[in-house]
C-alpha positions as CSV (number, residue, x, y, z in Angstrom):
1,M,-20.2,-29.5,-15.3
2,T,-16.8,-28.2,-16.4
3,I,-14.7,-26.8,-13.6
4,K,-12.9,-23.6,-14.5
5,H,-10.2,-21.9,-12.4
6,A,-8.6,-18.5,-12.9
7,T,-4.9,-18.6,-13.4
8,A,-2.3,-15.8,-14.1
9,G,1.3,-15.6,-15.3
10,A,3.6,-13.4,-17.3
11,F,6.2,-13.4,-20.1
12,V,9.0,-11.8,-18.1
13,F,11.8,-10.1,-20.1
14,T,15.1,-8.6,-18.9
15,H,17.6,-6.6,-20.9
16,V,21.2,-7.5,-20.2
17,S,24.4,-6.7,-22.2
18,G,22.5,-5.2,-25.1
19,F,19.9,-8.0,-25.7
20,W,16.6,-9.3,-24.3
21,T,16.1,-12.7,-22.6
22,L,12.9,-14.4,-21.4
23,G,12.7,-16.0,-18.0
24,L,11.1,-19.4,-17.9
25,I,10.7,-21.9,-15.1
26,L,11.0,-25.7,-15.4
27,H,7.7,-27.2,-14.3
28,P,8.5,-30.2,-12.0
29,R,5.5,-32.2,-13.0
30,L,5.1,-31.4,-16.7
31,D,8.9,-31.3,-17.4
32,R,8.4,-28.3,-19.7
33,W,9.8,-24.8,-19.6
34,M,6.9,-22.4,-18.9
35,I,6.3,-18.8,-18.0
36,P,5.9,-18.3,-14.2
37,G,2.3,-18.4,-13.1
38,G,-0.4,-20.3,-11.3
39,H,-3.8,-20.3,-9.7
40,V,-5.5,-17.0,-8.5
41,E,-6.1,-17.3,-4.8
42,L,-9.4,-16.1,-3.2
43,D,-7.9,-13.0,-1.6
44,E,-6.2,-11.6,-4.7
45,N,-6.9,-10.3,-8.2
46,V,-5.3,-11.6,-11.3
47,E,-2.5,-9.0,-11.5
48,A,-1.6,-9.6,-7.8
49,A,-1.6,-13.4,-8.5
50,A,0.8,-12.9,-11.5
51,R,3.2,-10.8,-9.5
52,R,3.1,-13.3,-6.6
53,E,3.7,-16.3,-8.8
54,I,6.6,-14.6,-10.5
55,L,8.2,-13.8,-7.2
56,E,7.6,-17.2,-5.7
57,E,8.8,-19.2,-8.8
58,T,11.7,-17.0,-10.0
59,G,12.6,-14.8,-7.0
60,V,12.3,-11.8,-9.2
61,E,10.3,-8.6,-8.8
62,V,8.8,-7.1,-12.0
63,S,7.1,-4.2,-13.6
64,V,3.9,-5.2,-15.4
65,L,3.5,-3.6,-18.8
66,P,0.1,-2.1,-19.3
67,T,-1.9,-3.9,-22.0
68,P,-1.8,-2.0,-25.3
69,A,-5.6,-1.7,-25.5
70,A,-6.0,-0.3,-22.0
71,L,-7.3,3.3,-21.7
72,P,-6.9,5.4,-18.5
73,L,-9.9,6.1,-16.4
74,P,-11.2,9.7,-16.0
75,S,-9.8,11.7,-13.1
76,G,-11.8,11.1,-10.0
77,Y,-13.0,7.6,-10.8
78,P,-13.3,6.1,-7.3
79,H,-12.2,2.5,-7.6
80,P,-8.7,1.0,-7.8
81,T,-7.6,-0.4,-11.1
82,V,-6.2,-3.8,-11.9
83,A,-3.9,-4.2,-14.9
84,A,-5.7,-6.0,-17.7
85,A,-4.1,-9.2,-19.0
86,W,-2.7,-9.1,-22.5
87,W,-4.4,-12.4,-23.4
88,I,-7.1,-14.4,-21.6
89,T,-7.5,-17.9,-22.9
90,E,-9.2,-21.1,-21.8
91,V,-6.8,-24.1,-21.6
92,Q,-7.9,-27.7,-20.9
93,V,-5.6,-29.2,-18.3
94,S,-5.3,-32.5,-16.4
95,A,-5.7,-32.8,-12.6
96,D,-3.3,-30.7,-10.6
97,S,-2.6,-29.7,-7.0
98,H,-5.7,-27.5,-6.9
99,V,-8.3,-29.7,-8.7
100,T,-8.3,-33.5,-8.6
101,E,-9.8,-34.0,-12.1
102,P,-9.4,-32.5,-15.6
103,H,-10.5,-28.9,-15.7
104,V,-10.1,-25.6,-17.5
105,H,-7.7,-22.8,-16.7
106,I,-8.9,-19.3,-17.6
107,D,-5.4,-18.1,-18.1
108,H,-4.6,-14.4,-17.8
109,Q,-1.2,-13.8,-19.5
110,Y,0.7,-10.6,-18.8
111,V,4.0,-9.1,-20.2
112,A,6.5,-7.8,-17.6
113,I,10.0,-6.4,-17.4
114,A,12.6,-7.4,-14.7
115,A,15.1,-4.6,-14.2
116,D,17.2,-6.8,-11.9
117,I,17.1,-10.6,-12.0
118,T,19.0,-11.1,-8.8
119,P,16.6,-13.3,-6.7
120,Q,14.9,-11.5,-3.8
121,C,13.9,-14.9,-2.3
122,T,14.7,-18.6,-3.1
123,P,13.0,-19.5,-6.3
124,A,10.5,-22.4,-6.1
125,H,11.6,-23.8,-9.5
126,E,14.6,-23.9,-11.7
127,V,14.8,-20.7,-13.7
128,H,16.6,-19.9,-16.9
129,W,16.8,-16.8,-19.1
130,F,16.5,-17.7,-22.8
131,S,17.4,-15.7,-25.9
132,R,15.0,-15.7,-28.8
133,D,17.3,-18.0,-30.8
134,E,17.3,-20.6,-28.0
135,L,13.5,-20.9,-28.0
136,Q,13.2,-23.3,-30.9
137,S,15.2,-26.0,-29.1
138,V,13.6,-25.5,-25.7
139,A,11.2,-28.2,-24.4
140,M,8.1,-25.9,-24.1
141,F,4.5,-26.0,-25.1
142,E,3.9,-24.6,-28.6
143,D,1.4,-22.0,-27.6
144,T,4.0,-20.5,-25.3
145,R,6.6,-20.6,-28.0
146,I,4.4,-18.8,-30.5
147,L,3.6,-15.9,-28.1
148,A,7.2,-15.7,-26.9
149,K,8.6,-15.4,-30.4
150,A,6.1,-12.7,-31.3
151,L,6.9,-10.7,-28.2
152,F,10.7,-11.0,-28.7
153,D,10.2,-9.5,-32.2
154,C,8.8,-6.3,-30.8
155,I,9.8,-6.2,-27.1
156,D,12.0,-3.0,-27.8
157,D,8.9,-1.3,-29.0
158,L,6.6,-2.6,-26.3
159,A,9.1,-1.6,-23.5
160,A,9.8,1.9,-24.9
161,G,6.7,2.7,-27.0
162,A,6.8,2.3,-30.8
163,S,6.9,5.3,-33.1
164,R,3.4,6.7,-33.7
165,S,1.7,6.4,-37.1
166,C,-1.8,6.9,-38.3
167,S,-4.2,3.9,-38.4
168,P,-7.9,3.4,-38.2
169,W,-7.5,1.9,-34.8
170,R,-5.7,5.0,-33.6
171,W,-8.5,7.2,-35.0
172,R,-11.1,5.3,-33.1
173,V,-9.2,5.4,-29.8
174,D,-8.0,9.0,-30.2
175,G,-11.6,9.9,-30.7
176,V,-12.4,8.5,-27.3
177,I,-9.5,10.3,-25.7
178,A,-10.5,13.6,-27.3
179,M,-14.1,13.1,-26.2
180,H,-13.0,12.8,-22.5
181,Q,-10.0,15.1,-22.7
182,P,-11.4,17.7,-20.3
183,A,-11.7,15.0,-17.6
184,L,-8.3,13.4,-18.2
185,R,-5.0,14.6,-16.9
186,R,-2.2,15.2,-19.4
187,A,-0.2,12.2,-17.9
188,Q,-3.2,9.9,-18.5
189,I,-3.4,11.0,-22.2
190,T,0.3,10.3,-22.6
191,E,-0.2,6.9,-21.1
192,A,-3.0,6.2,-23.5
193,G,-0.8,7.2,-26.4
194,T,1.9,4.8,-25.2
195,S,-0.6,2.0,-25.0
196,I,-1.7,2.7,-28.6
197,R,1.8,2.5,-29.8
198,R,2.4,-0.8,-28.0
199,Y,-0.8,-2.1,-29.5
200,R,0.3,-1.3,-33.0
201,A,3.8,-2.8,-32.5
202,L,2.4,-6.1,-31.2
203,H,-0.4,-6.2,-33.7
204,R,2.0,-5.7,-36.6
205,H,4.3,-8.5,-35.5
206,L,1.4,-10.9,-34.8
207,S,-0.1,-10.2,-38.2
208,Q,3.2,-11.0,-39.9
209,S,4.0,-14.2,-37.9
């Protein structure tokens, strides 16, 4: 039987002096620069785990960007929401501090913004903020490099919301919004439009990379 554990982390960006940088931690065992993240504990959801791991490993508090494909729930829906991960992948890994044999991480990857990178606590690992141009020479896993480059190419749009344009995807989602519009607050509809714009920005850059 294959052992599978849920993990969560985030690509954390900050905007300083007119340009974006990405925060990575130096993993002490793997000797690679990685996004902050780790195992989901029994008493937390994946978003809470990502936020906790970011704070523990970098000392930084962040705002998690909503996934571009997320739609708001109708007004009055009774249950609390958990931010959806941008990507969920299965990664085969070796034994670690949680599992003493090779296993699979069900990895929930978020995108987040740090308005202030002044540590709020002592970071558990060495932290460095890299520009896009520095990524090619950084000792990191290739899957992380691929996603980081794609996000760098559109982080302005993702953070602010890209300009809106017509697309078949927009028509499908806007149809859902229109169908439920009587039950949605105006702010929720605006949030959905922003999510659609973020989706198109990232989809465009991933398709071209």
